[in-house]
Backbone atoms as SQL, in Angstrom:
CREATE TABLE atoms (id INTEGER PRIMARY KEY, chain TEXT, resi INTEGER, resn TEXT, atom TEXT, x REAL, y REAL, z REAL);
INSERT INTO atoms VALUES
  (1, 'A', 1, 'MET', 'N', 243.991, -74.112, 138.514),
  (2, 'A', 1, 'MET', 'CA', 242.892, -73.656, 137.715),
  (3, 'A', 1, 'MET', 'C', 243.352, -72.594, 136.718),
  (4, 'A', 2, 'ASP', 'N', 244.216, -71.710, 137.160),
  (5, 'A', 2, 'ASP', 'CA', 244.731, -70.670, 136.280),
  (6, 'A', 2, 'ASP', 'C', 245.548, -71.262, 135.140),
  (7, 'A', 3, 'GLU', 'N', 246.252, -72.348, 135.445),
  (8, 'A', 3, 'GLU', 'CA', 247.070, -72.991, 134.413),
  (9, 'A', 3, 'GLU', 'C', 246.183, -73.561, 133.309),
  (10, 'A', 4, 'LYS', 'N', 245.073, -74.181, 133.685),
  (11, 'A', 4, 'LYS', 'CA', 244.147, -74.733, 132.701),
  (12, 'A', 4, 'LYS', 'C', 243.558, -73.620, 131.836),
  (13, 'A', 5, 'LYS', 'N', 243.215, -72.517, 132.494),
  (14, 'A', 5, 'LYS', 'CA', 242.632, -71.389, 131.766),
  (15, 'A', 5, 'LYS', 'C', 243.634, -70.817, 130.771),
  (16, 'A', 6, 'GLU', 'N', 244.880, -70.670, 131.217),
  (17, 'A', 6, 'GLU', 'CA', 245.924, -70.149, 130.338),
  (18, 'A', 6, 'GLU', 'C', 246.181, -71.103, 129.171),
  (19, 'A', 7, 'GLU', 'N', 246.178, -72.403, 129.467),
  (20, 'A', 7, 'GLU', 'CA', 246.378, -73.398, 128.425),
  (21, 'A', 7, 'GLU', 'C', 245.240, -73.358, 127.407),
  (22, 'A', 8, 'LEU', 'N', 244.008, -73.253, 127.875),
  (23, 'A', 8, 'LEU', 'CA', 242.860, -73.163, 126.977),
  (24, 'A', 8, 'LEU', 'C', 242.930, -71.902, 126.109),
  (25, 'A', 9, 'GLU', 'N', 243.303, -70.780, 126.720),
  (26, 'A', 9, 'GLU', 'CA', 243.426, -69.536, 125.965),
  (27, 'A', 9, 'GLU', 'C', 244.508, -69.648, 124.898),
  (28, 'A', 10, 'ARG', 'N', 245.631, -70.279, 125.255),
  (29, 'A', 10, 'ARG', 'CA', 246.725, -70.453, 124.299),
  (30, 'A', 10, 'ARG', 'C', 246.272, -71.320, 123.137),
  (31, 'A', 11, 'ARG', 'N', 245.598, -72.430, 123.424),
  (32, 'A', 11, 'ARG', 'CA', 245.130, -73.329, 122.379),
  (33, 'A', 11, 'ARG', 'C', 244.078, -72.653, 121.500),
  (34, 'A', 12, 'LEU', 'N', 243.212, -71.873, 122.134),
  (35, 'A', 12, 'LEU', 'CA', 242.193, -71.164, 121.390),
  (36, 'A', 12, 'LEU', 'C', 242.824, -70.150, 120.438),
  (37, 'A', 13, 'SER', 'N', 243.806, -69.408, 120.928),
  (38, 'A', 13, 'SER', 'CA', 244.456, -68.419, 120.061),
  (39, 'A', 13, 'SER', 'C', 245.199, -69.105, 118.911),
  (40, 'A', 14, 'GLU', 'N', 245.810, -70.262, 119.176),
  (41, 'A', 14, 'GLU', 'CA', 246.475, -71.015, 118.112),
  (42, 'A', 14, 'GLU', 'C', 245.470, -71.465, 117.057),
  (43, 'A', 15, 'MET', 'N', 244.314, -71.964, 117.515),
  (44, 'A', 15, 'MET', 'CA', 243.302, -72.439, 116.585),
  (45, 'A', 15, 'MET', 'C', 242.765, -71.280, 115.735),
  (46, 'A', 16, 'LEU', 'N', 242.578, -70.142, 116.357),
  (47, 'A', 16, 'LEU', 'CA', 242.061, -68.997, 115.615),
  (48, 'A', 16, 'LEU', 'C', 243.062, -68.503, 114.581),
  (49, 'A', 17, 'THR', 'N', 244.325, -68.429, 114.955),
  (50, 'A', 17, 'THR', 'CA', 245.317, -67.941, 113.994),
  (51, 'A', 17, 'THR', 'C', 245.537, -68.949, 112.878),
  (52, 'A', 18, 'GLU', 'N', 245.485, -70.236, 113.168),
  (53, 'A', 18, 'GLU', 'CA', 245.625, -71.241, 112.129),
  (54, 'A', 18, 'GLU', 'C', 244.466, -71.154, 111.149),
  (55, 'A', 19, 'GLY', 'N', 243.264, -70.937, 111.649),
  (56, 'A', 19, 'GLY', 'CA', 242.104, -70.806, 110.788),
  (57, 'A', 19, 'GLY', 'C', 242.222, -69.591, 109.878),
  (58, 'A', 20, 'GLU', 'N', 242.748, -68.487, 110.388),
  (59, 'A', 20, 'GLU', 'CA', 242.922, -67.283, 109.587),
  (60, 'A', 20, 'GLU', 'C', 243.922, -67.530, 108.468),
  (61, 'A', 21, 'LEU', 'N', 244.989, -68.247, 108.774),
  (62, 'A', 21, 'LEU', 'CA', 245.980, -68.525, 107.754),
  (63, 'A', 21, 'LEU', 'C', 245.390, -69.399, 106.652),
  (64, 'A', 22, 'GLU', 'N', 244.623, -70.389, 107.049),
  (65, 'A', 22, 'GLU', 'CA', 243.999, -71.255, 106.055),
  (66, 'A', 22, 'GLU', 'C', 243.029, -70.458, 105.189),
  (67, 'A', 23, 'ARG', 'N', 242.299, -69.546, 105.802),
  (68, 'A', 23, 'ARG', 'CA', 241.343, -68.735, 105.064),
  (69, 'A', 23, 'ARG', 'C', 242.070, -67.839, 104.065),
  (70, 'A', 24, 'SER', 'N', 243.181, -67.250, 104.474),
  (71, 'A', 24, 'SER', 'CA', 243.917, -66.370, 103.558),
  (72, 'A', 24, 'SER', 'C', 244.517, -67.182, 102.408),
  (73, 'A', 25, 'GLU', 'N', 244.950, -68.419, 102.697),
  (74, 'A', 25, 'GLU', 'CA', 245.470, -69.275, 101.628),
  (75, 'A', 25, 'GLU', 'C', 244.369, -69.610, 100.623),
  (76, 'A', 26, 'ARG', 'N', 243.157, -69.855, 101.127),
  (77, 'A', 26, 'ARG', 'CA', 242.030, -70.134, 100.231),
  (78, 'A', 26, 'ARG', 'C', 241.739, -68.923, 99.344),
  (79, 'A', 27, 'GLU', 'N', 241.796, -67.728, 99.933),
  (80, 'A', 27, 'GLU', 'CA', 241.551, -66.508, 99.160),
  (81, 'A', 27, 'GLU', 'C', 242.608, -66.345, 98.072),
  (82, 'A', 28, 'GLU', 'N', 243.873, -66.642, 98.408),
  (83, 'A', 28, 'GLU', 'CA', 244.941, -66.541, 97.420),
  (84, 'A', 28, 'GLU', 'C', 244.721, -67.522, 96.275),
  (85, 'A', 29, 'ARG', 'N', 244.293, -68.741, 96.594),
  (86, 'A', 29, 'ARG', 'CA', 244.020, -69.730, 95.555),
  (87, 'A', 29, 'ARG', 'C', 242.890, -69.276, 94.652),
  (88, 'A', 30, 'LYS', 'N', 241.848, -68.701, 95.247),
  (89, 'A', 30, 'LYS', 'CA', 240.722, -68.209, 94.451),
  (90, 'A', 30, 'LYS', 'C', 241.188, -67.117, 93.503),
  (91, 'A', 31, 'LEU', 'N', 242.020, -66.205, 93.997),
  (92, 'A', 31, 'LEU', 'CA', 242.510, -65.117, 93.156),
  (93, 'A', 31, 'LEU', 'C', 243.367, -65.640, 92.010),
  (94, 'A', 32, 'ARG', 'N', 244.159, -66.661, 92.268),
  (95, 'A', 32, 'ARG', 'CA', 244.995, -67.237, 91.217),
  (96, 'A', 32, 'ARG', 'C', 244.149, -67.897, 90.135),
  (97, 'A', 33, 'GLN', 'N', 242.983, -68.448, 90.512),
  (98, 'A', 33, 'GLN', 'CA', 242.134, -69.144, 89.556),
  (99, 'A', 33, 'GLN', 'C', 241.351, -68.185, 88.668),
  (100, 'A', 34, 'ILE', 'N', 241.151, -66.947, 89.124),
  (101, 'A', 34, 'ILE', 'CA', 240.409, -65.982, 88.320),
  (102, 'A', 34, 'ILE', 'C', 241.254, -65.598, 87.118),
  (103, 'A', 35, 'SER', 'N', 240.644, -65.612, 85.960),
  (104, 'A', 35, 'SER', 'CA', 241.387, -65.263, 84.752),
  (105, 'A', 35, 'SER', 'C', 241.684, -63.764, 84.754),
  (106, 'A', 36, 'PRO', 'N', 242.814, -63.376, 84.200),
  (107, 'A', 36, 'PRO', 'CA', 243.175, -61.955, 84.203),
  (108, 'A', 36, 'PRO', 'C', 242.242, -61.151, 83.303),
  (109, 'A', 37, 'GLN', 'N', 242.063, -59.888, 83.682),
  (110, 'A', 37, 'GLN', 'CA', 241.218, -59.019, 82.875),
  (111, 'A', 37, 'GLN', 'C', 242.044, -58.478, 81.713),
  (112, 'A', 38, 'TYR', 'N', 241.404, -58.357, 80.592),
  (113, 'A', 38, 'TYR', 'CA', 242.076, -57.855, 79.403),
  (114, 'A', 38, 'TYR', 'C', 241.549, -56.473, 79.067),
  (115, 'A', 39, 'GLU', 'N', 242.414, -55.660, 78.539),
  (116, 'A', 39, 'GLU', 'CA', 242.016, -54.341, 78.093),
  (117, 'A', 39, 'GLU', 'C', 241.813, -54.397, 76.589),
  (118, 'A', 40, 'ILE', 'N', 240.671, -53.952, 76.157),
  (119, 'A', 40, 'ILE', 'CA', 240.357, -53.980, 74.734),
  (120, 'A', 40, 'ILE', 'C', 240.393, -52.549, 74.218),
  (121, 'A', 41, 'ARG', 'N', 241.172, -52.331, 73.192),
  (122, 'A', 41, 'ARG', 'CA', 241.257, -51.011, 72.581),
  (123, 'A', 41, 'ARG', 'C', 240.773, -51.110, 71.146),
  (124, 'A', 42, 'ILE', 'N', 239.976, -50.141, 70.766),
  (125, 'A', 42, 'ILE', 'CA', 239.460, -50.099, 69.406),
  (126, 'A', 42, 'ILE', 'C', 240.044, -48.868, 68.731),
  (127, 'A', 43, 'GLN', 'N', 240.686, -49.082, 67.612),
  (128, 'A', 43, 'GLN', 'CA', 241.267, -47.976, 66.874),
  (129, 'A', 43, 'GLN', 'C', 240.216, -47.438, 65.905),
  (130, 'A', 44, 'THR', 'N', 239.968, -46.143, 66.002),
  (131, 'A', 44, 'THR', 'CA', 238.979, -45.536, 65.123),
  (132, 'A', 44, 'THR', 'C', 239.655, -44.604, 64.134),
  (133, 'A', 45, 'SER', 'N', 238.969, -44.341, 63.050),
  (134, 'A', 45, 'SER', 'CA', 239.525, -43.427, 62.054),
  (135, 'A', 45, 'SER', 'C', 239.242, -41.979, 62.423),
  (136, 'A', 46, 'LEU', 'N', 238.193, -41.754, 63.221),
  (137, 'A', 46, 'LEU', 'CA', 237.844, -40.403, 63.646),
  (138, 'A', 46, 'LEU', 'C', 238.051, -40.255, 65.146),
  (139, 'A', 47, 'ASP', 'N', 238.619, -39.127, 65.551),
  (140, 'A', 47, 'ASP', 'CA', 238.809, -38.834, 66.968),
  (141, 'A', 47, 'ASP', 'C', 237.557, -38.114, 67.467),
  (142, 'A', 48, 'PRO', 'N', 236.840, -38.685, 68.426),
  (143, 'A', 48, 'PRO', 'CA', 235.599, -38.062, 68.879),
  (144, 'A', 48, 'PRO', 'C', 235.811, -36.670, 69.484),
  (145, 'A', 49, 'ILE', 'N', 236.950, -36.432, 70.122),
  (146, 'A', 49, 'ILE', 'CA', 237.218, -35.115, 70.704),
  (147, 'A', 49, 'ILE', 'C', 237.374, -34.077, 69.602),
  (148, 'A', 50, 'VAL', 'N', 238.087, -34.435, 68.553),
  (149, 'A', 50, 'VAL', 'CA', 238.287, -33.514, 67.434),
  (150, 'A', 50, 'VAL', 'C', 236.958, -33.218, 66.756),
  (151, 'A', 51, 'GLU', 'N', 236.172, -34.250, 66.516),
  (152, 'A', 51, 'GLU', 'CA', 234.883, -34.057, 65.854),
  (153, 'A', 51, 'GLU', 'C', 233.961, -33.163, 66.678),
  (154, 'A', 52, 'GLU', 'N', 233.913, -33.392, 67.968),
  (155, 'A', 52, 'GLU', 'CA', 233.056, -32.590, 68.836),
  (156, 'A', 52, 'GLU', 'C', 233.543, -31.145, 68.897),
  (157, 'A', 53, 'THR', 'N', 234.854, -30.953, 68.942),
  (158, 'A', 53, 'THR', 'CA', 235.410, -29.602, 68.967),
  (159, 'A', 53, 'THR', 'C', 235.041, -28.853, 67.698),
  (160, 'A', 54, 'HIS', 'N', 235.132, -29.497, 66.550),
  (161, 'A', 54, 'HIS', 'CA', 234.754, -28.863, 65.281),
  (162, 'A', 54, 'HIS', 'C', 233.269, -28.479, 65.280),
  (163, 'A', 55, 'ARG', 'N', 232.427, -29.351, 65.812),
  (164, 'A', 55, 'ARG', 'CA', 230.985, -29.040, 65.871),
  (165, 'A', 55, 'ARG', 'C', 230.721, -27.812, 66.742),
  (166, 'A', 56, 'TYR', 'N', 231.367, -27.791, 67.931),
  (167, 'A', 56, 'TYR', 'CA', 231.161, -26.650, 68.817),
  (168, 'A', 56, 'TYR', 'C', 231.680, -25.357, 68.198),
  (169, 'A', 57, 'ARG', 'N', 232.773, -25.431, 67.469),
  (170, 'A', 57, 'ARG', 'CA', 233.327, -24.229, 66.850),
  (171, 'A', 57, 'ARG', 'C', 232.435, -23.713, 65.729),
  (172, 'A', 58, 'ARG', 'N', 231.659, -24.590, 65.098),
  (173, 'A', 58, 'ARG', 'CA', 230.698, -24.134, 64.098),
  (174, 'A', 58, 'ARG', 'C', 229.558, -23.357, 64.760),
  (175, 'A', 59, 'ILE', 'N', 229.196, -23.782, 65.983),
  (176, 'A', 59, 'ILE', 'CA', 228.085, -23.146, 66.702),
  (177, 'A', 59, 'ILE', 'C', 228.510, -21.796, 67.283),
  (178, 'A', 60, 'GLY', 'N', 229.640, -21.762, 67.937),
  (179, 'A', 60, 'GLY', 'CA', 230.068, -20.540, 68.605),
  (180, 'A', 60, 'GLY', 'C', 231.575, -20.446, 68.675),
  (181, 'A', 61, 'GLN', 'N', 232.035, -19.394, 69.345),
  (182, 'A', 61, 'GLN', 'CA', 233.470, -19.152, 69.449),
  (183, 'A', 61, 'GLN', 'C', 233.928, -19.451, 70.869),
  (184, 'A', 62, 'GLU', 'N', 235.091, -20.096, 70.993),
  (185, 'A', 62, 'GLU', 'CA', 235.654, -20.380, 72.308),
  (186, 'A', 62, 'GLU', 'C', 236.304, -19.129, 72.870),
  (187, 'A', 63, 'LEU', 'N', 236.177, -18.962, 74.174),
  (188, 'A', 63, 'LEU', 'CA', 236.833, -17.822, 74.816),
  (189, 'A', 63, 'LEU', 'C', 238.327, -18.072, 74.976),
  (190, 'A', 64, 'ASP', 'N', 238.657, -19.274, 75.331),
  (191, 'A', 64, 'ASP', 'CA', 240.076, -19.652, 75.409),
  (192, 'A', 64, 'ASP', 'C', 240.293, -20.804, 74.434),
  (193, 'A', 65, 'ASP', 'N', 241.399, -20.809, 73.798),
  (194, 'A', 65, 'ASP', 'CA', 241.680, -21.826, 72.777),
  (195, 'A', 65, 'ASP', 'C', 242.340, -23.056, 73.391),
  (196, 'A', 66, 'ARG', 'N', 241.655, -23.637, 74.353),
  (197, 'A', 66, 'ARG', 'CA', 242.265, -24.747, 75.098),
  (198, 'A', 66, 'ARG', 'C', 242.425, -26.020, 74.273),
  (199, 'A', 67, 'TYR', 'N', 241.654, -26.179, 73.215),
  (200, 'A', 67, 'TYR', 'CA', 241.749, -27.394, 72.416),
  (201, 'A', 67, 'TYR', 'C', 242.649, -27.227, 71.199),
  (202, 'A', 68, 'ASP', 'N', 243.197, -26.041, 70.989),
  (203, 'A', 68, 'ASP', 'CA', 244.045, -25.805, 69.822),
  (204, 'A', 68, 'ASP', 'C', 245.276, -26.708, 69.798),
  (205, 'A', 69, 'LYS', 'N', 245.946, -26.856, 70.934),
  (206, 'A', 69, 'LYS', 'CA', 247.149, -27.701, 70.994),
  (207, 'A', 69, 'LYS', 'C', 246.795, -29.152, 70.652),
  (208, 'A', 70, 'TYR', 'N', 245.671, -29.608, 71.173),
  (209, 'A', 70, 'TYR', 'CA', 245.252, -30.981, 70.900),
  (210, 'A', 70, 'TYR', 'C', 244.953, -31.173, 69.420),
  (211, 'A', 71, 'LEU', 'N', 244.271, -30.192, 68.828),
  (212, 'A', 71, 'LEU', 'CA', 243.953, -30.279, 67.402),
  (213, 'A', 71, 'LEU', 'C', 245.222, -30.262, 66.555),
  (214, 'A', 72, 'GLU', 'N', 246.209, -29.478, 66.956),
  (215, 'A', 72, 'GLU', 'CA', 247.485, -29.437, 66.220),
  (216, 'A', 72, 'GLU', 'C', 248.189, -30.792, 66.283),
  (217, 'A', 73, 'ARG', 'N', 248.183, -31.404, 67.464),
  (218, 'A', 73, 'ARG', 'CA', 248.826, -32.717, 67.609),
  (219, 'A', 73, 'ARG', 'C', 248.131, -33.765, 66.752),
  (220, 'A', 74, 'THR', 'N', 246.812, -33.728, 66.718),
  (221, 'A', 74, 'THR', 'CA', 246.095, -34.729, 65.914),
  (222, 'A', 74, 'THR', 'C', 246.333, -34.514, 64.437),
  (223, 'A', 75, 'LYS', 'N', 246.477, -33.256, 63.997),
  (224, 'A', 75, 'LYS', 'CA', 246.787, -32.998, 62.592),
  (225, 'A', 75, 'LYS', 'C', 248.141, -33.566, 62.222),
  (226, 'A', 76, 'LYS', 'N', 249.132, -33.379, 63.122),
  (227, 'A', 76, 'LYS', 'CA', 250.486, -33.908, 62.867),
  (228, 'A', 76, 'LYS', 'C', 250.451, -35.427, 62.766),
  (229, 'A', 77, 'ARG', 'N', 249.716, -36.061, 63.655),
  (230, 'A', 77, 'ARG', 'CA', 249.625, -37.529, 63.636),
  (231, 'A', 77, 'ARG', 'C', 248.960, -38.012, 62.357),
  (232, 'A', 78, 'LYS', 'N', 247.937, -37.278, 61.925),
  (233, 'A', 78, 'LYS', 'CA', 247.235, -37.662, 60.707),
  (234, 'A', 78, 'LYS', 'C', 248.148, -37.541, 59.492),
  (235, 'A', 79, 'GLU', 'N', 248.958, -36.482, 59.468),
  (236, 'A', 79, 'GLU', 'CA', 249.876, -36.263, 58.346),
  (237, 'A', 79, 'GLU', 'C', 250.980, -37.313, 58.323),
  (238, 'A', 80, 'GLU', 'N', 251.422, -37.777, 59.508),
  (239, 'A', 80, 'GLU', 'CA', 252.490, -38.773, 59.587),
  (240, 'A', 80, 'GLU', 'C', 252.020, -40.130, 59.101),
  (241, 'A', 81, 'SER', 'N', 250.760, -40.440, 59.322),
  (242, 'A', 81, 'SER', 'CA', 250.291, -41.789, 58.936),
  (243, 'A', 81, 'SER', 'C', 249.717, -41.850, 57.561);
């Protein structure tokens, strides 16, 4: 009786693991069929960070000049192009 039980357990575990493998293969196939995502970049003539910084500076004064380096870099890029 124990032999039959052990045999049934072995067959059951084989069936379960085979089913899992088939399921993972199906998932892999589904992933391969999905088209890749594309990144779309839009080049603008105005930098929104620079524009917003200029607006805020018209309203008030910054305590720390944290955006100065960024503004300098954008000026250099603008002059190069």
